[in-house]
Wavefront OBJ file of the C-alpha trace (Angstrom):
o trace
v -26.354 -1.038 8.109
v -24.391 -2.794 5.251
v -23.538 0.714 3.494
v -22.032 2.134 6.807
v -20.081 -1.111 7.415
v -18.778 -0.814 3.696
v -18.285 2.730 4.179
v -15.798 2.076 7.246
v -14.111 -0.731 6.005
v -13.019 0.968 3.023
v -12.004 4.102 5.025
v -10.046 1.882 7.411
v -8.478 0.222 4.162
v -7.700 3.887 2.691
v -5.858 4.981 6.114
v -3.973 1.843 5.913
v -2.751 2.622 2.532
v -2.129 5.961 3.365
v -0.090 5.446 6.238
v 1.806 2.573 4.204
v 2.796 5.360 1.642
v 4.198 7.329 3.699
v 6.061 5.048 5.696
v 7.008 3.148 2.327
v 8.389 6.185 0.643
v 10.325 7.331 3.863
v 11.460 3.640 4.098
v 12.662 3.697 0.084
v 14.429 6.826 0.684
v 16.230 6.618 3.977
v 15.721 3.381 5.279
v 16.213 0.440 3.253
v 20.002 0.594 3.168
v 20.395 0.750 6.574
v 17.727 -2.143 7.491
v 19.324 -4.295 4.583
v 23.008 -3.238 3.821
v 22.763 -5.175 0.696
v 20.144 -3.279 -0.876
v 22.573 0.025 0.049
v 23.680 0.064 -3.646
v 20.526 -0.760 -4.760
v 19.373 1.190 -8.117
v 16.108 3.329 -7.769
v 14.395 0.575 -10.376
v 14.680 -1.896 -7.369
v 13.525 0.218 -5.064
v 10.259 1.189 -7.116
v 9.673 -2.416 -7.455
v 9.567 -3.281 -3.757
v 7.533 -0.101 -2.809
v 4.082 -1.990 -3.369
v 5.653 -5.078 -1.144
v 6.351 -2.371 1.242
v 3.497 -0.258 1.639
v 0.949 -3.668 1.877
v 3.307 -5.075 4.727
v 4.295 -1.148 6.655
v 3.517 -2.641 10.068
v 6.396 -5.228 9.544
v 8.691 -2.995 7.958
v 8.345 -0.064 10.213
v 8.974 -2.352 13.008
v 11.734 -3.796 11.903
v 12.871 -0.550 10.815
v 12.478 0.707 14.629
v 14.202 -2.427 15.945
v 17.324 -1.885 13.332
v 17.702 1.425 15.450
v 17.910 3.384 12.259
v 14.696 4.812 12.364
v 14.449 8.553 11.458
l 1 2 3 4 5 6 7 8 9 10 11 12 13 14 15 16 17 18 19 20 21 22 23 24 25 26 27 28 29 30 31 32 33 34 35 36 37 38 39 40 41 42 43 44 45 46 47 48 49 50 51 52 53 54 55 56 57 58 59 60 61 62 63 64 65 66 67 68 69 70 71 72
């Protein structure tokens, strides 16, 4: 029973991170400048620094991106 719960939890976490990585990379490439005009001219080093946070907070970032009307 415990083994099944642990596997389920890890599978859910892995799914969350995979979706987060997909949203994060697309947001960093296409959306960051649309959602935050101040980040439009940001160097790639900045974008790589914020990528882990975008991956972790992808539901909030995706909702904000959609609300901005700039989602692909």
